[in-house]
N, C-alpha and C positions, 0 to 999 in steps of 0.2 A: 503494499499499499504506500510506503514512503517513496518508493521508486516511481510510482504513478504520479504522486505529487510533484516530485522533483522534475519529471518530464513536462508537467503542466507549467511549472515555473520556468523551465528553460524555454519553452515555446512562448510564453508571454514575454519574457526578457528579449528574445530574439525579435519578436514582432514589434516591440516598443523601442528597439535600439536602431539607430541610423544604419543605412546600408552604404558602404563606401567602395568606390571604384578607384583603385590606385593603379596607374598605368603609364605607358609612354608609347608613342607611335614610332615604329621603326622607319628606316629610310625606304623600305619597300611598301610601307603603307599598312603594315599589320600591326596589331596591338600586343604589346609585351606587358603581361601582368604577373603578379606575384601568386604563388600557390598558397592555398590555406595552410596555415601551420608554420610558415616561415616567419622570420623576425618582424617584418613589416605588417603582416596580417595579425601577428600576435600583439603588435603595439596598438593596432586599430581596435581590437578586442579589449585591451587593457583600458583604452580611452572610452569604451561603451559602445563601439560599433561593431559591425560585422561586415566581412567581405562580400562583395556582390558576385564573386567568381566562385561558384561551387560546382558547376558542370564542366570539368576540365578533362582533357584526354588522360589516359593512364600514363603514369610517370615512368619514363623510360631511362631517366638519368637522375642524378642527385642534385640538379639545379633547382634553385628556389624560385625561378620564374619560368614562364612558358610563353611563347609567341602563338597567338590564336588569330584566325581570320577576322576581318573586320566585321562581318555578319555576325559571328558568334560573340564578338565583343558587344555589339550594339544590342543583341538579344538579352545579354546577361546585365549590362550596365544601364539600360534605358531607364529603369525605375530607381536607380541609385539616389540616395538623398544628398550624397557628397561625392564629387569627382576631384581626384587629386592627380594632376598631371606631373610626372617626374621629368622636368625639363633638363635636369643636370645630366641625364643619360642620353636622351634622344635629341636635346636642343629644342628650341622654340618651335611651335607650330606656326607656319606661314599661312597667311590668308591668301586665297586665290579668288578674291572677288565674290565670296559667298555672302 
């Protein structure tokens, strides 16, 4: 019974915490995101949020980030409450008259 209550509490906390998308856009136009459980994702959780990226391909290596197609990025990040663009890795995003 206690486990059932813990599951409800975790669901309520997740529903009320902001969803965060932390990413950068590669030179080829794909999105590079952090895997759940890496240090960036854990810092987001410590700050009271949760990562927007939960549907990721199987991990084939020990890297803490993964590059995904733009369509997959949009599908997972479109409802994020907070977007964090890591401009120190990929540089600034240039506007092309949008």
